[in-house]
C-alpha positions as CSV (number, residue, x, y, z in Angstrom):
1,M,0.0,0.0,0.0
2,T,1.4,3.4,-0.9
3,V,0.7,6.1,1.7
4,E,0.2,9.5,0.2
5,R,2.3,12.4,1.7
6,H,0.5,15.5,2.6
7,A,1.9,18.7,1.2
8,L,3.3,21.2,3.7
9,P,2.7,25.0,3.3
10,T,5.9,27.0,2.6
11,E,5.6,28.9,5.9
12,Y,6.6,25.7,7.8
13,R,10.2,26.5,8.7
14,V,12.7,25.5,11.3
15,R,13.0,28.3,13.9
16,N,15.7,26.6,16.1
17,P,19.1,25.8,14.5
18,G,19.5,23.0,17.0
19,F,16.0,21.5,16.3
20,A,17.3,18.0,15.3
21,A,18.8,17.4,18.8
22,E,15.7,18.9,20.4
23,V,13.4,16.6,18.3
24,E,15.5,13.6,19.3
25,R,15.2,14.7,23.0
26,V,11.5,15.2,22.8
27,F,11.0,11.8,21.2
28,Y,13.2,9.6,23.3
29,Q,13.3,11.3,26.8
30,A,9.7,10.3,27.7
31,P,10.0,7.2,29.9
32,F,6.6,5.9,28.9
33,V,7.5,6.1,25.2
34,R,10.8,4.4,25.8
35,E,9.1,1.6,27.7
36,L,6.6,1.0,24.8
37,G,9.5,0.9,22.3
38,F,8.6,3.6,19.8
39,K,11.2,4.4,17.1
40,L,11.7,7.7,15.4
41,V,12.0,6.9,11.7
42,S,12.3,10.4,10.2
43,F,11.4,14.0,10.6
44,E,11.5,17.4,8.9
45,A,9.8,20.7,9.4
46,G,6.2,20.0,10.4
47,R,6.5,16.3,9.9
48,C,7.4,13.1,11.8
49,E,7.3,9.4,11.0
50,T,7.5,6.7,13.7
51,E,7.1,3.0,14.1
52,L,6.5,0.3,16.7
53,L,7.5,-3.3,16.5
54,L,4.6,-5.1,18.1
55,Q,5.0,-7.3,21.1
56,E,2.6,-9.1,23.5
57,K,2.7,-6.1,25.9
58,H,1.1,-3.9,23.2
59,L,-2.0,-6.1,22.9
60,Q,-5.3,-6.1,24.6
61,Q,-7.1,-9.2,26.0
62,D,-8.3,-10.5,22.5
63,G,-4.9,-10.1,20.7
64,Y,-5.5,-6.7,19.0
65,V,-3.3,-3.7,19.5
66,H,-4.5,-1.8,22.5
67,A,-6.2,1.5,21.9
68,G,-4.0,3.2,24.4
69,V,-0.9,2.1,22.5
70,Q,-2.4,3.6,19.3
71,A,-3.4,6.8,21.1
72,T,0.0,7.2,22.6
73,L,1.8,6.7,19.3
74,A,-0.5,9.1,17.5
75,D,-0.2,11.8,20.2
76,H,3.6,11.5,20.7
77,S,4.3,11.5,16.9
78,A,2.1,14.6,16.5
79,G,3.9,16.3,19.4
80,T,7.2,15.5,17.7
81,A,6.0,16.9,14.4
82,G,5.0,20.1,16.3
83,A,8.3,20.3,18.1
84,T,10.1,20.6,14.7
85,L,8.6,24.1,14.3
86,L,9.4,25.5,17.8
87,A,11.9,28.2,18.7
88,A,14.6,27.5,21.2
89,G,13.2,27.6,24.7
90,Q,9.8,26.3,23.7
91,I,8.1,23.0,24.2
92,V,4.8,21.5,23.3
93,L,2.3,19.9,25.6
94,T,-0.9,18.1,24.4
95,A,-3.9,20.2,25.2
96,E,-6.5,18.0,23.5
97,F,-6.6,15.0,21.1
98,K,-9.3,12.9,19.4
99,I,-8.6,9.6,17.9
100,N,-10.8,7.5,15.6
101,L,-10.0,3.8,15.8
102,L,-11.1,2.8,12.3
103,R,-10.5,-1.0,12.5
104,A,-8.9,-3.5,14.8
105,A,-5.2,-3.5,14.5
106,R,-3.0,-6.6,14.2
107,G,0.3,-7.3,12.5
108,E,4.0,-7.2,13.1
109,R,4.3,-3.4,13.4
110,L,2.6,-0.1,13.4
111,S,3.8,3.0,11.5
112,C,2.6,6.5,12.2
113,R,2.8,9.6,10.0
114,A,2.2,12.9,11.7
115,W,2.1,16.4,10.2
116,V,1.3,19.9,11.4
117,L,-1.9,21.3,9.9
118,K,-1.6,24.8,11.4
119,P,1.4,26.1,13.2
120,G,0.9,28.9,15.7
121,G,2.5,30.9,18.5
122,S,0.3,29.4,21.3
123,L,-1.4,26.4,19.7
124,I,-0.3,24.0,17.0
125,I,-2.8,21.6,15.3
126,A,-1.5,18.3,14.0
127,E,-2.8,15.1,12.6
128,S,-1.6,11.5,12.8
129,E,-2.4,8.4,10.9
130,I,-1.5,4.9,12.1
131,Y,-1.0,1.9,9.8
132,S,-0.9,-1.7,10.8
133,H,1.6,-3.8,8.8
134,A,1.2,-7.6,8.3
135,G,3.6,-8.9,5.8
136,E,3.4,-6.7,2.7
137,R,-0.1,-5.4,3.7
138,A,-0.5,-2.0,5.3
139,E,-3.9,-0.9,6.5
140,L,-5.0,2.5,8.0
141,V,-6.2,1.6,11.5
142,S,-6.5,5.0,13.3
143,K,-6.4,8.7,12.8
144,A,-6.0,11.4,15.4
145,T,-6.2,15.2,15.5
146,V,-4.0,16.7,18.2
147,T,-4.0,20.3,19.7
148,L,-0.6,21.2,21.1
149,A,0.0,24.1,23.5
150,V,3.3,26.0,22.9
151,V,4.9,26.7,26.3
152,E,7.9,28.9,26.9
153,T,10.5,27.2,29.2
154,A,13.3,29.8,29.1
155,K,13.5,33.6,28.4
156,Q,14.6,34.4,24.9
157,T,17.6,36.8,24.7
């Protein structure tokens, strides 16, 4: 299955010269995310791709991928996409998200593509799509819309 890439508006630009290190920090410093085993595949301004190799701990009682795992992957990937557009001294915190679980997820791995729909100084709106992969087959299993609050952590000089 070929997954279509969404076009990014030209105003999506990197505002922090050290953004790559910050994106890696955002993605891997969350203990819960490390415990789940998420992997950062790629990122660029306004975009993030991630994956998860599925293990028994990711499943619910009937052998499907747990909704909480999908929600966390969608949220964290969207937050990472938003973090690519921040200035130094800013972070994002999820203010709200909605996820649609489109079908039961099974397979060897999940992949997630997240992109910023609207950047902003106080709020960033992003979307995530999660695909379940079984052999050569990829199927869209969930889609989320995420609102991220931009928070200042240090005074800009």
